[in-house]
C-alpha positions in Angstrom: -48.9 9.2 0.3 -52.1 9.6 2.3 -53.4 6.8 4.6 -56.7 6.8 2.5 -54.8 6.2 -0.7 -52.7 3.4 0.8 -55.9 1.8 2.2 -57.6 2.1 -1.2 -54.6 0.4 -2.9 -54.6 -2.4 -0.4 -58.3 -2.9 -0.8 -58.0 -3.0 -4.6 -55.1 -5.4 -4.4 -57.1 -7.7 -2.1 -60.1 -7.6 -4.4 -57.9 -8.5 -7.4 -56.3 -11.4 -5.5 -59.8 -12.7 -4.5 -61.0 -12.5 -8.1 -57.9 -14.3 -9.4 -58.3 -16.9 -6.7 -61.9 -17.5 -7.9 -60.8 -17.7 -11.5 -58.0 -20.2 -10.7 -60.4 -22.4 -8.7 -63.6 -22.3 -10.8 -62.6 -20.8 -14.1 -62.8 -24.2 -15.9 -66.3 -25.0 -14.6 -67.5 -21.5 -15.4 -66.0 -21.7 -18.9 -67.7 -25.0 -19.6 -71.1 -23.5 -18.5 -70.5 -20.3 -20.6 -69.5 -22.1 -23.8 -72.4 -24.5 -23.4 -74.9 -21.7 -23.1 -73.3 -19.9 -26.0 -73.4 -22.9 -28.4 -76.9 -23.9 -27.3 -78.1 -20.4 -28.3 -76.0 -20.3 -31.5 -77.0 -23.8 -32.6 -80.4 -25.3 -31.7 -79.1 -28.8 -32.2 -76.2 -28.5 -29.8 -78.1 -29.7 -26.6 -79.9 -32.5 -28.3 -79.4 -36.0 -26.8 -77.7 -37.2 -30.0 -75.1 -34.4 -30.0 -74.4 -34.8 -26.3 -73.8 -38.5 -26.9 -71.3 -37.5 -29.7 -69.5 -35.1 -27.4 -69.1 -37.8 -24.7 -67.9 -40.4 -27.2 -65.3 -37.9 -28.6 -64.0 -36.9 -25.2 -63.7 -40.6 -24.1 -60.6 -41.1 -26.2 -59.1 -37.7 -25.3 -59.7 -38.4 -21.6 -58.0 -41.8 -21.7 -54.9 -40.4 -23.4 -55.0 -37.3 -21.1 -55.0 -39.5 -18.1 -51.7 -40.9 -19.2 -50.3 -37.4 -19.7 -51.5 -36.5 -16.2 -49.8 -39.5 -14.6 -46.5 -38.5 -16.3 -47.0 -35.0 -14.9 -47.4 -36.3 -11.3 -43.6 -37.2 -11.3 -42.7 -33.9 -12.9 -42.4 -35.4 -16.4 -44.3 -35.1 -19.6 -45.0 -37.9 -22.1 -45.2 -36.5 -25.6 -45.4 -40.0 -27.2 -49.0 -40.7 -26.2 -50.4 -39.7 -29.6 -48.1 -42.0 -31.4 -48.7 -44.8 -28.9 -52.4 -44.5 -29.4 -51.8 -44.7 -33.2 -49.7 -47.8 -32.6 -52.5 -49.5 -30.7 -55.0 -48.5 -33.4 -52.9 -50.0 -36.2 -52.1 -53.2 -34.3 -55.7 -53.8 -33.5 -56.7 -53.4 -37.1 -53.8 -55.5 -38.2 -54.6 -58.4 -35.9 -58.2 -58.4 -37.2 -57.9 -57.6 -40.9 -54.5 -59.0 -41.9 -54.1 -61.9 -39.4 -57.8 -62.9 -38.8 -57.4 -63.0 -35.0 -60.2 -62.9 -32.5 -61.2 -60.2 -29.9 -58.7 -61.2 -27.2 -55.7 -61.0 -29.4 -56.9 -57.8 -31.0 -57.0 -56.2 -27.5 -54.0 -57.8 -25.9 -51.3 -57.3 -28.6 -51.8 -53.4 -28.8 -51.8 -53.2 -25.0 -48.5 -55.2 -24.7 -46.9 -53.0 -27.5 -48.0 -49.9 -25.6 -46.4 -51.1 -22.4 -43.2 -51.8 -24.3 -43.2 -48.1 -25.5 -43.6 -47.0 -21.9 -40.7 -49.2 -20.8 -38.5 -47.7 -23.5 -39.5 -44.2 -22.5 -38.7 -45.0 -18.8 -35.3 -46.5 -19.8 -34.4 -43.3 -21.7 -35.6 -40.9 -19.0 -34.7 -42.8 -15.8 -31.6 -44.8 -16.8 -30.0 -42.8 -19.7 -31.2 -39.6 -18.0 -32.4 -37.9 -21.2 -34.8 -35.0 -20.4 -38.3 -36.4 -20.5 -39.5 -34.1 -23.3 -36.7 -35.0 -25.6 -36.9 -38.7 -24.8 -40.6 -39.0 -25.4 -40.4 -36.7 -28.4 -37.8 -39.0 -29.9 -40.1 -42.0 -29.1 -42.9 -40.2 -30.9 -40.9 -40.0 -34.1 -39.6 -43.6 -33.7 -43.1 -45.1 -33.3 -44.5 -42.9 -36.1 -41.7 -44.1 -38.4 -42.3 -47.8 -37.5 -46.0 -47.4 -38.3 -45.3 -45.8 -41.6 -42.8 -48.5 -42.5 -45.2 -51.3 -41.5 -48.3 -49.9 -43.3 -46.4 -48.2 -46.1 -48.5 -45.1 -45.3 -51.8 -46.9 -46.0 -54.8 -47.4 -43.8 -55.8 -50.9 -42.7 -59.5 -51.7 -43.4 -61.8 -54.5 -44.2 -61.4 -56.0 -47.7 -58.3 -53.8 -48.4 -56.2 -54.8 -51.4 -52.8 -56.5 -50.6 -49.5 -56.4 -52.6 -50.1 -59.7 -54.2 -53.4 -58.6 -55.7 -55.6 -60.5 -53.2 -57.9 -59.0 -50.6 -57.3 -58.9 -46.8 -58.7 -62.1 -45.3 -60.1 -60.6 -42.1 -62.7 -58.1 -41.0 -63.5 -55.9 -38.0 -65.5 -58.4 -36.1 -68.8 -57.2 -34.5 -67.7 -57.9 -30.9 -64.7 -55.6 -31.5 -66.8 -52.8 -33.0 -69.3 -53.1 -30.2 -66.7 -51.7 -27.8 -66.7 -48.4 -29.7 -70.1 -48.3 -31.2 -72.3 -50.1 -28.8 -74.4 -48.9 -25.9 -75.2 -50.2 -22.4 -78.5 -48.9 -21.0 -78.3 -46.1 -23.5 -74.8 -45.1 -22.5 -72.1 -45.4 -25.2 -69.6 -48.1 -24.3 -66.5 -45.8 -24.8 -68.0 -43.4 -22.2 -68.4 -46.3 -19.7 -64.7 -47.3 -20.3 -63.7 -43.6 -19.8 -65.6 -43.2 -16.5 -64.3 -46.5 -15.2 -60.7 -45.4 -16.0 -61.2 -42.0 -14.4 -62.7 -43.6 -11.3 -59.9 -46.2 -10.8 -57.1 -43.7 -11.5 -58.7 -41.1 -9.2 -59.1 -43.5 -6.3 -55.6 -44.8 -6.7 -53.9 -41.3 -6.8 -56.1 -39.7 -4.2 -56.8 -42.4 -1.6 -53.7 -44.7 -1.6 -50.3 -44.1 -0.3 -48.8 -45.5 -3.5 -50.6 -42.9 -5.5 -49.3 -40.2 -3.2 -45.8 -41.4 -3.7 -46.1 -40.3 -7.4 -46.9 -36.7 -6.2 -44.1 -36.7 -3.6 -41.7 -37.9 -6.3 -42.7 -35.1 -8.6 -42.8 -32.5 -5.9 -39.3 -33.0 -4.6 -37.3 -36.0 -5.9 -34.4 -35.6 -3.5 -36.7 -35.3 -0.4 -38.7 -38.3 -1.6 -35.5 -40.3 -2.0 -34.4 -39.4 1.5 -37.8 -40.5 2.8 -37.2 -44.0 1.4 -39.4 -43.7 -1.7 -37.9 -45.6 -4.7 -38.2 -42.5 -7.0 -36.8 -44.1 -10.1 -39.2 -47.0 -9.8 -42.2 -44.6 -9.5 -40.9 -42.6 -12.5 -40.8 -45.8 -14.5 -44.3 -46.7 -13.4 -45.5 -43.3 -14.5 -44.3 -43.7 -18.1 -45.6 -47.3 -18.3 -49.0 -46.3 -17.0 -49.0 -43.3 -19.4 -48.4 -45.5 -22.4 -50.9 -48.1 -21.1 -53.7 -45.5 -21.0 -52.7 -44.1 -24.4 -52.8 -47.7 -25.8 -56.3 -48.2 -24.3 -57.4 -44.9 -25.9 -55.9 -46.1 -29.3 -57.8 -49.4 -29.1 -61.1 -47.6 -28.3 -60.4 -45.3 -31.2 -60.1 -48.4 -33.5 -63.3 -49.8 -32.2 -65.1 -46.6 -32.9 -63.9 -45.8 -36.4 -63.4 -49.4 -37.7 -60.2 -48.4 -39.6 -56.5 -48.5 -38.7 -55.2 -45.0 -39.6 -51.5 -44.4 -39.3 -51.9 -40.8 -38.0 -55.1 -41.4 -36.1 -53.6 -40.8 -32.7 -51.5 -37.7 -33.5 -54.3 -35.1 -33.3 -55.1 -36.3 -29.8 -51.7 -35.2 -28.4 -52.4 -31.5 -28.2 -55.9 -32.1 -26.8 -54.7 -34.5 -24.2 -51.9 -32.1 -23.0 -54.3 -29.2 -23.0 -56.8 -31.2 -20.9 -54.2 -32.3 -18.4 -52.8 -28.7 -17.9 -56.3 -27.2 -17.7 -56.9 -29.7 -14.9 -54.1 -28.1 -12.8 -56.2 -25.1 -11.9 -59.6 -26.9 -11.3 -60.9 -26.2 -7.8 -57.5 -24.7 -6.9 -55.7 -28.1 -7.0 -52.5 -26.6 -8.4 -51.2 -30.0 -9.4 -52.0 -32.8 -11.9 -55.4 -34.3 -10.9 -57.7 -36.7 -12.5 -61.0 -34.9 -12.0 -59.5 -31.7 -13.4 -58.3 -33.6 -16.4 -61.8 -34.9 -17.0 -63.2 -31.4 -16.8 -60.4 -30.2 -19.1 -61.4 -32.8 -21.7 -65.1 -31.8 -21.4 -64.1 -28.2 -22.1 -62.1 -29.1 -25.1 -64.8 -31.5 -26.4 -67.6 -28.9 -26.0 -65.5 -26.3 -27.7 -64.6 -28.4 -30.7 -68.1 -29.8 -31.1 -69.7 -26.4 -30.9 -67.2 -24.8 -33.3 -67.7 -27.7 -35.8 -71.5 -27.2 -35.7 -70.9 -23.5 -36.5 -68.8 -24.5 -39.4 -65.6 -22.9 -38.0 -62.6 -24.0 -40.1 -60.4 -26.6 -38.5 -57.3 -24.3 -38.5 -59.2 -21.7 -36.5 -60.1 -24.4 -34.0 -56.4 -25.0 -33.4 -56.0 -21.3 -32.7 -58.7 -21.5 -30.1 -57.3 -24.7 -28.5 -53.9 -23.1 -28.3 -55.4 -20.0 -26.7 -57.3 -22.1 -24.1 -54.1 -24.0 -23.3 -52.1 -20.7 -22.9 -54.8 -19.4 -20.6 -54.7 -22.6 -18.5 -50.9 -22.4 -18.2 -51.1 -18.7 -17.3 -53.5 -19.5 -14.4 -51.4 -22.5 -13.3 -48.2 -20.6 -13.1 -49.9 -17.6 -11.6 -51.1 -19.8 -8.7 -47.7 -21.5 -8.4 -46.0 -18.1 -8.1 -48.5 -16.9 -5.5 
């Protein structure tokens, strides 16, 4: 083999490596820009203020749930029960208001406490019983879903709904509750403000505090973390509790937005949340779960779904596209890990 041919192969390999490095670092941002340009050309109403507001409102719930998934990923776990946990919070909020005529504080507090309980049970299964995280949280997903179906008998909870005795539900979705999902502050939707606050708090905690870094150390090498004096089981427990907490907050925001307690309302968010969290791995070359990456992953998913809906693309085709995006994100993530 000639020296010239070897040099050419080395040069080609180097250029390929540089290109892949660029894609793994900035691919998500470039993808967001490209799909935004495409949909703005294909649909003249895509970049209108009203539609942008709709996109931000829709990704607020996905982002909150995806933050929970991201936290579970920091300890090398994966919480698949977040969709059902969000559904639980939605049903309990609606139940407190419509069936039990409670006020705002109770309608917010009870779902959050129930979500924390789900996180504790997940942590018990994973940390104490040592069931693999995917199997434990998958089991919890079915358990919570079954409890919701049993409690509601498969029916939605809504204002003035008929009850078994023939009477009507005594309560309503009070205005102060609905304002959290449908209101605005200085023109910004309240769910977007809640999302941004959650992203800011979680990002600061995991990036700039030693306790946040303990999560990453635990996920990176559990035995090394244990030898360094980090209580790894405690941080794994914290991860699942925080994951369920954020899923519960997302479920409450969902209830405030739609004004109905739907049994399966949280289930569709699972795939979107997992996709957003894994897309975030490759953002800016992080190569690990990170909060800003998850936010950008949610934006990409939200822009895609909104644009496809405006183009009247069937929902089942949208799932194919979401799955393809997730597969591409995983491919980039594992390519970088291998390198």
